[in-house]
C-alpha positions as a Markdown table, in Angstrom:
| # | Residue | x | y | z |
|---|---|---|---|---|
| 1 | Met | -25.8 | 0.0 | -52.7 |
| 2 | Ser | -25.3 | -0.6 | -49.0 |
| 3 | Ser | -26.8 | -3.7 | -47.4 |
| 4 | Ser | -29.0 | -1.6 | -45.1 |
| 5 | Gln | -30.6 | 0.2 | -48.1 |
| 6 | Phe | -31.1 | -3.1 | -49.9 |
| 7 | Asn | -32.9 | -4.5 | -46.9 |
| 8 | Lys | -35.1 | -1.4 | -46.7 |
| 9 | Ile | -36.0 | -1.8 | -50.4 |
| 10 | Lys | -36.9 | -5.5 | -49.9 |
| 11 | Ala | -39.1 | -4.6 | -47.0 |
| 12 | Ser | -40.8 | -1.9 | -49.0 |
| 13 | Ile | -41.5 | -4.3 | -51.9 |
| 14 | Ala | -42.8 | -6.9 | -49.4 |
| 15 | Asn | -45.3 | -4.4 | -48.0 |
| 16 | Lys | -46.6 | -2.6 | -51.0 |
| 17 | Asp | -49.6 | -1.1 | -49.1 |
| 18 | Arg | -47.4 | 0.8 | -46.7 |
| 19 | Val | -47.7 | 4.5 | -47.3 |
| 20 | Arg | -47.2 | 7.6 | -45.2 |
| 21 | Gly | -48.7 | 11.0 | -44.6 |
| 22 | Leu | -51.8 | 11.9 | -46.5 |
| 23 | Ser | -52.1 | 8.5 | -48.3 |
| 24 | Glu | -51.9 | 6.6 | -45.0 |
| 25 | Ser | -55.1 | 4.5 | -44.5 |
| 26 | Ala | -57.3 | 5.9 | -41.7 |
| 27 | Phe | -57.9 | 3.8 | -38.6 |
| 28 | Phe | -60.9 | 4.3 | -36.4 |
| 29 | Leu | -58.8 | 4.5 | -33.2 |
| 30 | Pro | -57.0 | 7.8 | -33.2 |
| 31 | Arg | -53.5 | 8.3 | -31.8 |
| 32 | Phe | -54.2 | 9.1 | -28.1 |
| 33 | Ser | -50.6 | 10.3 | -27.7 |
| 34 | Asp | -51.8 | 13.4 | -29.6 |
| 35 | Ile | -52.5 | 15.9 | -26.8 |
| 36 | Gln | -55.5 | 17.4 | -28.6 |
| 37 | Val | -57.1 | 13.9 | -29.1 |
| 38 | Leu | -56.5 | 13.0 | -25.5 |
| 39 | Ala | -57.9 | 16.3 | -24.3 |
| 40 | Glu | -61.1 | 15.8 | -26.3 |
| 41 | Leu | -61.4 | 12.3 | -25.0 |
| 42 | Leu | -61.0 | 13.5 | -21.4 |
| 43 | Ile | -63.6 | 16.3 | -21.9 |
| 44 | Val | -66.1 | 13.8 | -23.2 |
| 45 | Ala | -65.3 | 11.3 | -20.4 |
| 46 | Asn | -65.8 | 14.0 | -17.7 |
| 47 | Leu | -69.1 | 15.1 | -19.2 |
| 48 | Met | -70.2 | 11.5 | -19.2 |
| 49 | Gly | -69.1 | 11.1 | -15.6 |
| 50 | Leu | -71.1 | 14.2 | -14.6 |
| 51 | Phe | -74.1 | 12.8 | -16.5 |
| 52 | Leu | -73.8 | 9.5 | -14.7 |
| 53 | Thr | -73.7 | 11.3 | -11.3 |
| 54 | Ile | -76.6 | 13.5 | -11.9 |
| 55 | Val | -79.1 | 11.1 | -13.7 |
| 56 | Pro | -79.9 | 9.0 | -10.6 |
| 57 | Ile | -80.6 | 12.1 | -8.5 |
| 58 | Thr | -84.3 | 12.9 | -7.9 |
| 59 | Asp | -83.6 | 15.8 | -5.5 |
| 60 | Leu | -81.0 | 18.5 | -5.6 |
| 61 | Gln | -80.2 | 17.8 | -2.0 |
| 62 | Gln | -79.0 | 14.4 | -2.9 |
| 63 | Phe | -76.2 | 15.8 | -5.0 |
| 64 | Ser | -72.8 | 15.2 | -3.4 |
| 65 | Leu | -69.5 | 16.7 | -4.4 |
| 66 | Ser | -67.6 | 13.8 | -2.9 |
| 67 | Val | -69.5 | 11.3 | -5.0 |
| 68 | Leu | -69.0 | 13.5 | -8.1 |
| 69 | Gly | -65.3 | 13.6 | -7.3 |
| 70 | Gln | -65.0 | 9.9 | -6.9 |
| 71 | Thr | -66.9 | 9.3 | -10.1 |
| 72 | Leu | -64.7 | 11.7 | -12.1 |
| 73 | Phe | -61.5 | 10.3 | -10.6 |
| 74 | Phe | -62.6 | 6.8 | -11.6 |
| 75 | Val | -63.7 | 7.9 | -15.1 |
| 76 | Asn | -60.4 | 9.7 | -15.8 |
| 77 | Trp | -58.4 | 6.7 | -14.5 |
| 78 | Val | -60.2 | 4.4 | -16.8 |
| 79 | Thr | -60.0 | 6.8 | -19.8 |
| 80 | Ile | -56.2 | 7.4 | -19.4 |
| 81 | Ser | -55.5 | 3.7 | -18.8 |
| 82 | Phe | -57.5 | 2.7 | -21.9 |
| 83 | Ala | -55.8 | 5.5 | -24.0 |
| 84 | Val | -52.3 | 4.2 | -23.0 |
| 85 | Leu | -53.3 | 0.6 | -23.7 |
| 86 | Ala | -55.0 | 1.3 | -27.0 |
| 87 | Asp | -52.1 | 3.4 | -28.2 |
| 88 | Ser | -49.5 | 0.8 | -27.4 |
| 89 | Leu | -51.5 | -1.9 | -29.3 |
| 90 | Arg | -52.7 | 0.4 | -32.1 |
| 91 | Ser | -50.4 | -1.1 | -34.8 |
| 92 | Gln | -51.6 | -4.6 | -33.9 |
| 93 | Leu | -55.2 | -3.6 | -33.9 |
| 94 | Ala | -54.8 | -1.9 | -37.3 |
| 95 | Arg | -53.8 | -5.3 | -38.9 |
| 96 | Leu | -57.0 | -7.0 | -37.8 |
| 97 | Pro | -60.2 | -7.0 | -39.9 |
| 98 | Arg | -62.3 | -4.1 | -38.9 |
| 99 | Arg | -65.0 | -6.1 | -37.0 |
| 100 | Trp | -62.4 | -8.0 | -34.9 |
| 101 | Ala | -60.6 | -4.7 | -34.3 |
| 102 | Val | -63.8 | -3.2 | -32.9 |
| 103 | Leu | -64.6 | -6.2 | -30.7 |
| 104 | Thr | -61.0 | -6.3 | -29.4 |
| 105 | Ala | -61.1 | -2.6 | -28.6 |
| 106 | Val | -64.4 | -3.1 | -26.7 |
| 107 | Gly | -62.8 | -6.0 | -24.8 |
| 108 | Leu | -59.8 | -3.9 | -24.0 |
| 109 | Phe | -62.1 | -1.2 | -22.6 |
| 110 | Asp | -64.0 | -3.7 | -20.4 |
| 111 | Leu | -60.6 | -5.1 | -19.3 |
| 112 | Thr | -59.5 | -1.7 | -18.3 |
| 113 | Val | -62.8 | -1.0 | -16.4 |
| 114 | Ala | -62.4 | -4.3 | -14.5 |
| 115 | Ala | -58.8 | -3.7 | -13.6 |
| 116 | Cys | -59.6 | -0.1 | -12.4 |
| 117 | Thr | -62.6 | -1.4 | -10.4 |
| 118 | Leu | -60.4 | -4.0 | -8.7 |
| 119 | Gly | -57.7 | -1.5 | -8.1 |
| 120 | Ala | -60.1 | 1.0 | -6.6 |
| 121 | Ala | -61.6 | -1.6 | -4.3 |
| 122 | Leu | -58.1 | -2.7 | -3.1 |
| 123 | Val | -57.0 | 0.8 | -2.5 |
| 124 | Leu | -60.1 | 1.7 | -0.5 |
| 125 | Ser | -59.9 | -1.4 | 1.6 |
| 126 | Ser | -56.1 | -0.9 | 2.2 |
| 127 | Ile | -56.6 | 2.6 | 3.6 |
| 128 | His | -59.6 | 1.4 | 5.6 |
| 129 | Val | -62.1 | 3.6 | 3.9 |
| 130 | Met | -64.3 | 0.6 | 3.4 |
| 131 | Ser | -63.8 | -3.1 | 4.3 |
| 132 | Trp | -63.5 | -5.7 | 1.6 |
| 133 | Asn | -66.8 | -7.4 | 0.6 |
| 134 | Thr | -66.8 | -9.8 | -2.3 |
| 135 | Thr | -70.5 | -9.5 | -2.9 |
| 136 | Ile | -70.4 | -5.7 | -3.1 |
| 137 | Phe | -67.3 | -5.9 | -5.3 |
| 138 | Leu | -68.9 | -8.2 | -7.8 |
| 139 | Gln | -72.1 | -6.1 | -7.9 |
| 140 | Ala | -70.0 | -3.0 | -8.5 |
| 141 | Leu | -67.9 | -4.8 | -11.1 |
| 142 | Gly | -71.0 | -6.0 | -13.0 |
| 143 | His | -72.5 | -2.5 | -12.9 |
| 144 | His | -69.3 | -1.0 | -14.2 |
| 145 | Leu | -68.9 | -3.6 | -16.9 |
| 146 | Ile | -72.4 | -3.0 | -18.2 |
| 147 | Leu | -71.9 | 0.7 | -18.3 |
| 148 | Gly | -68.5 | 0.3 | -19.7 |
| 149 | Thr | -69.7 | -1.9 | -22.6 |
| 150 | Leu | -72.4 | 0.5 | -23.5 |
| 151 | Ile | -70.0 | 3.4 | -23.4 |
| 152 | Ala | -67.5 | 1.5 | -25.4 |
| 153 | Trp | -70.0 | 0.6 | -28.2 |
| 154 | Leu | -71.1 | 4.2 | -28.4 |
| 155 | Met | -67.5 | 5.4 | -28.6 |
| 156 | Met | -66.7 | 2.8 | -31.3 |
| 157 | His | -69.7 | 3.9 | -33.3 |
| 158 | Tyr | -68.6 | 7.6 | -33.1 |
| 159 | Leu | -65.0 | 6.6 | -34.1 |
| 160 | Tyr | -66.3 | 4.6 | -37.0 |
| 161 | Val | -68.3 | 7.5 | -38.3 |
| 162 | Arg | -65.2 | 9.7 | -37.8 |
| 163 | Glu | -63.1 | 7.3 | -39.7 |
| 164 | Gln | -65.5 | 7.4 | -42.7 |
| 165 | Leu | -65.3 | 11.2 | -42.7 |
| 166 | Val | -61.5 | 11.1 | -42.5 |
| 167 | Leu | -61.4 | 8.7 | -45.5 |
| 168 | Gln | -63.7 | 11.0 | -47.5 |
| 169 | His | -61.6 | 14.0 | -46.6 |
| 170 | Gln | -58.4 | 12.3 | -47.6 |
| 171 | Ser | -59.9 | 11.2 | -50.9 |
| 172 | Glu | -60.9 | 14.8 | -51.7 |
| 173 | Leu | -57.4 | 16.1 | -50.6 |
| 174 | Met | -55.6 | 13.5 | -52.8 |
| 175 | Ala | -57.6 | 14.6 | -55.8 |
| 176 | Arg | -56.6 | 18.3 | -55.1 |
| 177 | Val | -53.0 | 17.2 | -54.7 |
| 178 | Gln | -53.0 | 15.4 | -58.1 |
| 179 | Val | -54.4 | 18.6 | -59.7 |
| 180 | Leu | -51.6 | 20.7 | -58.1 |
| 181 | Gln | -49.0 | 18.1 | -59.2 |
| 182 | Leu | -50.1 | 18.4 | -62.8 |
| 183 | Arg | -50.0 | 22.2 | -62.7 |
| 184 | Met | -46.4 | 22.0 | -61.5 |
| 185 | Arg | -45.0 | 19.6 | -64.1 |
| 186 | Pro | -45.8 | 21.5 | -67.4 |
| 187 | His | -43.8 | 24.5 | -66.3 |
| 188 | Phe | -40.8 | 22.4 | -65.4 |
| 189 | Leu | -40.9 | 20.4 | -68.6 |
| 190 | Phe | -41.3 | 23.5 | -70.7 |
| 191 | Asn | -38.2 | 25.1 | -69.2 |
| 192 | Ala | -36.2 | 21.8 | -69.6 |
| 193 | Met | -37.2 | 21.5 | -73.2 |
| 194 | Asn | -36.1 | 25.1 | -73.9 |
| 195 | Thr | -32.7 | 24.3 | -72.4 |
| 196 | Leu | -32.3 | 21.4 | -74.8 |
| 197 | Leu | -33.6 | 23.3 | -77.8 |
| 198 | Asp | -31.0 | 26.1 | -77.2 |
| 199 | Leu | -28.2 | 23.6 | -77.1 |
| 200 | Val | -29.3 | 21.7 | -80.2 |
| 201 | Glu | -29.7 | 24.9 | -82.2 |
| 202 | Thr | -26.2 | 26.0 | -81.3 |
| 203 | Gly | -24.8 | 22.6 | -82.1 |
| 204 | Ser | -23.3 | 22.2 | -78.7 |
| 205 | Pro | -21.4 | 18.9 | -78.1 |
| 206 | Lys | -23.0 | 18.9 | -74.7 |
| 207 | Ala | -26.5 | 18.2 | -76.2 |
| 208 | Pro | -26.3 | 14.3 | -76.1 |
| 209 | Lys | -25.3 | 14.4 | -72.4 |
| 210 | Val | -28.3 | 16.7 | -71.7 |
| 211 | Ile | -30.6 | 14.5 | -73.6 |
| 212 | Glu | -29.5 | 11.5 | -71.6 |
| 213 | Asp | -30.0 | 13.4 | -68.3 |
| 214 | Met | -33.3 | 14.8 | -69.4 |
| 215 | Ala | -34.6 | 11.3 | -70.2 |
| 216 | Ser | -33.8 | 10.1 | -66.7 |
| 217 | Leu | -35.2 | 13.4 | -65.2 |
| 218 | Phe | -38.5 | 13.2 | -67.2 |
| 219 | Arg | -39.0 | 9.6 | -66.3 |
| 220 | Ala | -38.6 | 10.3 | -62.6 |
| 221 | Ser | -40.7 | 13.4 | -62.6 |
| 222 | Leu | -43.6 | 12.0 | -64.6 |
| 223 | Asn | -43.8 | 8.8 | -62.5 |
| 224 | Ala | -43.6 | 10.7 | -59.2 |
| 225 | Asn | -47.0 | 10.6 | -57.4 |
| 226 | Gly | -47.8 | 11.3 | -53.8 |
| 227 | Glu | -44.7 | 11.2 | -51.5 |
| 228 | Val | -41.2 | 10.0 | -52.4 |
| 229 | Ser | -38.1 | 9.5 | -50.3 |
| 230 | Leu | -36.1 | 12.7 | -49.7 |
| 231 | Leu | -33.2 | 10.8 | -51.2 |
| 232 | Asp | -35.0 | 10.3 | -54.5 |
| 233 | Glu | -36.1 | 14.0 | -54.5 |
| 234 | Ile | -32.6 | 15.2 | -54.0 |
| 235 | Arg | -31.2 | 12.9 | -56.8 |
| 236 | Leu | -33.9 | 14.3 | -59.1 |
| 237 | Cys | -32.7 | 17.8 | -58.2 |
| 238 | Gln | -29.1 | 16.9 | -58.8 |
| 239 | Arg | -30.0 | 15.7 | -62.3 |
| 240 | Tyr | -31.8 | 19.0 | -63.0 |
| 241 | Leu | -28.8 | 21.1 | -61.7 |
| 242 | Asp | -26.5 | 19.0 | -63.9 |
| 243 | Ile | -28.5 | 20.1 | -66.9 |
| 244 | Glu | -28.4 | 23.7 | -65.8 |
| 245 | Lys | -24.7 | 23.4 | -65.0 |
| 246 | Ile | -24.0 | 22.5 | -68.6 |
| 247 | Arg | -26.0 | 25.4 | -69.9 |
| 248 | Leu | -24.7 | 28.0 | -67.4 |
| 249 | Gly | -21.2 | 26.8 | -66.8 |
| 250 | Asp | -19.2 | 28.3 | -63.9 |
| 251 | Arg | -21.9 | 30.9 | -63.3 |
| 252 | Leu | -23.8 | 28.1 | -61.4 |
| 253 | Gln | -22.2 | 27.0 | -58.1 |
| 254 | Val | -24.0 | 24.5 | -55.9 |
| 255 | Asp | -23.4 | 23.7 | -52.2 |
| 256 | Trp | -25.2 | 20.7 | -50.9 |
| 257 | Arg | -25.3 | 20.2 | -47.1 |
| 258 | Ile | -27.3 | 17.1 | -46.5 |
| 259 | Pro | -27.5 | 14.0 | -44.2 |
| 260 | Asp | -26.3 | 10.5 | -45.3 |
| 261 | Asp | -28.3 | 8.4 | -47.8 |
| 262 | Asp | -29.9 | 6.2 | -45.1 |
| 263 | Thr | -31.3 | 9.2 | -43.3 |
| 264 | Leu | -32.6 | 10.7 | -46.5 |
| 265 | Tyr | -34.1 | 7.4 | -47.5 |
| 266 | Asp | -36.2 | 7.3 | -44.3 |
| 267 | Cys | -37.6 | 10.8 | -44.8 |
| 268 | Met | -40.5 | 11.4 | -47.1 |
| 269 | Ile | -41.5 | 14.5 | -49.1 |
| 270 | Pro | -44.2 | 15.3 | -51.6 |
| 271 | Ala | -42.9 | 14.7 | -55.1 |
| 272 | Met | -41.5 | 17.7 | -57.0 |
| 273 | Thr | -41.3 | 19.9 | -53.9 |
| 274 | Leu | -37.6 | 20.8 | -53.9 |
| 275 | Gln | -37.0 | 21.0 | -57.6 |
| 276 | Pro | -39.2 | 24.0 | -58.3 |
| 277 | Leu | -37.4 | 25.9 | -55.5 |
| 278 | Leu | -34.1 | 25.2 | -57.2 |
| 279 | Glu | -35.6 | 26.2 | -60.6 |
| 280 | Asn | -36.7 | 29.5 | -59.1 |
| 281 | Ala | -33.2 | 30.0 | -57.6 |
| 282 | Val | -31.6 | 29.4 | -61.1 |
| 283 | Phe | -34.1 | 31.6 | -62.9 |
| 284 | His | -34.2 | 34.6 | -60.6 |
| 285 | Gly | -30.7 | 34.2 | -59.1 |
| 286 | Val | -28.1 | 32.6 | -61.2 |
| 287 | Glu | -29.4 | 33.8 | -64.6 |
| 288 | Ser | -29.7 | 37.4 | -63.4 |
| 289 | Cys | -26.0 | 37.5 | -62.3 |
| 290 | Ala | -23.1 | 37.9 | -64.7 |
| 291 | Val | -20.7 | 36.5 | -62.1 |
| 292 | Pro | -20.6 | 33.1 | -60.5 |
| 293 | Ser | -23.6 | 32.6 | -58.2 |
| 294 | Met | -24.0 | 30.1 | -55.4 |
| 295 | Ile | -27.1 | 28.1 | -54.6 |
| 296 | Ser | -26.9 | 26.5 | -51.1 |
| 297 | Ile | -29.2 | 23.7 | -50.0 |
| 298 | Leu | -29.2 | 22.7 | -46.4 |
| 299 | Val | -31.3 | 19.7 | -45.3 |
| 300 | Glu | -31.7 | 18.7 | -41.6 |
| 301 | Cys | -33.8 | 15.7 | -40.5 |
| 302 | Ser | -34.6 | 15.3 | -36.8 |
| 303 | His | -36.7 | 12.6 | -35.3 |
| 304 | Asp | -39.9 | 14.6 | -35.7 |
| 305 | Glu | -39.2 | 17.3 | -38.3 |
| 306 | Val | -37.6 | 17.9 | -41.7 |
| 307 | Gln | -36.1 | 21.3 | -42.4 |
| 308 | Ile | -34.9 | 22.5 | -45.8 |
| 309 | Ile | -33.2 | 25.9 | -46.5 |
| 310 | Val | -32.4 | 27.1 | -50.0 |
| 311 | Thr | -30.5 | 30.3 | -50.5 |
| 312 | Asn | -29.3 | 32.1 | -53.6 |
| 313 | Ala | -27.9 | 35.5 | -54.6 |
| 314 | Phe | -30.1 | 37.9 | -56.5 |
| 315 | Gln | -29.9 | 41.4 | -58.0 |
| 316 | Lys | -32.7 | 43.8 | -57.2 |
| 317 | Ser | -32.2 | 45.6 | -60.5 |
| 318 | Val | -33.4 | 42.5 | -62.4 |
| 319 | Thr | -35.9 | 41.0 | -60.0 |
| 320 | Gly | -38.7 | 42.1 | -62.2 |
| 321 | Arg | -38.3 | 38.9 | -64.3 |
| 322 | Arg | -41.5 | 37.0 | -64.2 |
| 323 | Gly | -41.3 | 33.4 | -63.4 |
| 324 | Asn | -43.6 | 30.7 | -62.1 |
| 325 | Lys | -45.8 | 32.7 | -59.7 |
| 326 | Ile | -47.8 | 29.7 | -58.6 |
| 327 | Ala | -44.7 | 27.6 | -57.5 |
| 328 | Leu | -44.4 | 28.8 | -53.9 |
| 329 | Gly | -48.1 | 28.9 | -53.2 |
| 330 | Asn | -48.5 | 25.5 | -54.9 |
| 331 | Ile | -45.7 | 24.0 | -52.7 |
| 332 | Ala | -47.1 | 25.6 | -49.5 |
| 333 | Glu | -50.6 | 24.2 | -50.2 |
| 334 | Arg | -49.4 | 20.7 | -50.9 |
| 335 | Leu | -47.4 | 20.7 | -47.7 |
| 336 | Arg | -50.5 | 21.8 | -45.7 |
| 337 | Met | -52.5 | 19.0 | -47.3 |
| 338 | Tyr | -49.9 | 16.3 | -46.4 |
| 339 | Tyr | -48.7 | 17.6 | -43.0 |
| 340 | Gly | -51.3 | 20.0 | -41.8 |
| 341 | Pro | -50.9 | 23.6 | -40.4 |
| 342 | Gln | -47.6 | 22.7 | -38.7 |
| 343 | Ser | -45.8 | 22.8 | -42.1 |
| 344 | Arg | -44.2 | 26.1 | -43.0 |
| 345 | Leu | -42.8 | 27.8 | -46.1 |
| 346 | Ile | -41.2 | 31.1 | -45.5 |
| 347 | Thr | -39.3 | 33.4 | -47.9 |
| 348 | His | -36.9 | 36.2 | -46.9 |
| 349 | Gln | -34.6 | 38.5 | -48.9 |
| 350 | Ser | -31.9 | 40.9 | -47.7 |
| 351 | Glu | -28.5 | 42.2 | -48.8 |
| 352 | Gly | -28.7 | 40.4 | -52.1 |
| 353 | Val | -29.6 | 37.0 | -50.7 |
| 354 | Tyr | -32.9 | 35.2 | -51.2 |
| 355 | Thr | -33.8 | 32.5 | -48.7 |
| 356 | Val | -36.6 | 29.9 | -48.7 |
| 357 | Tyr | -37.2 | 28.1 | -45.5 |
| 358 | Leu | -39.3 | 24.9 | -45.6 |
| 359 | Ser | -40.2 | 22.6 | -42.7 |
| 360 | Tyr | -42.8 | 20.0 | -42.0 |
| 361 | Pro | -43.5 | 17.4 | -39.2 |
| 362 | Phe | -42.3 | 13.9 | -40.0 |
| 363 | Asp | -42.0 | 10.9 | -37.7 |
| 364 | Met | -39.0 | 8.9 | -38.8 |
| 365 | Asp | -40.1 | 6.1 | -36.5 |
| 366 | Ala | -43.6 | 5.7 | -38.0 |
């Protein structure tokens, strides 16, 4: 084991509560770097700016587009500045007790309002739109801070309610994931036991080695919950293919094209995602061919996405074999639960080759 992997394992043990994806604890402040979240925030801020401009008006003739423009400019300036500041401090805020995190967020919003008010006053005085007046500035600052504090508390209340809904939704999804996980395992275990039974009945000398591999394989699969590192998932698949290699001999050829262990360790994947794809490739591809058949596995990990491509040869004349029909739908649904609609699972067959393309977003820097 390399020293870098050893350090990663020590860090993981020291921080047992660190989880990723679906199991990640919700935090009331969303990631404002998400374009959709930022757009929603700006829409609400602009509606609030329009409201603040219209409320004091008692006569339609008092409405001024220039005043509205100035108000919306200031509101957007404050909103974007706060979003950048909150996003940069999000990890630190998440470590605080919830009450202190809320108070700190309100304080950051007021600080942003004060800084933008001062900045606006300095800009206007420097371009001679208005002369500097300390009394007027303090009055404007006090007015903005009062409104800012009220708006911040309303926003924190909304985000708190949103957080509770997210936690409830995550709990429901996790329960569904566990059900799907249980549906996957019996099929895999049944096929593996059949492999061992065939070898024992024929008195094959390879049976003890298969038993040893199966013990490790069952232990890993039965203990796998939630997400695992891509490195662990691939090692699980290699154990499975070792068992099938003993049974099928030279008919099973495997070509792994994968990144280094450190990269695979940093990537996560729902447990028992890749193994059923390889099991289908063996069942529908290798077993249906009398000649040696290749299964190719390509894994690519970029900074924001994981892509996996599995290909195998197949014969149309024997594709009527019925296998695990829920496997692909099961995997696709679990990917959607963990990574949302950006995850993909696509199948394609042509010229005697069957391909499964799987991809999902994953931030290796998270």
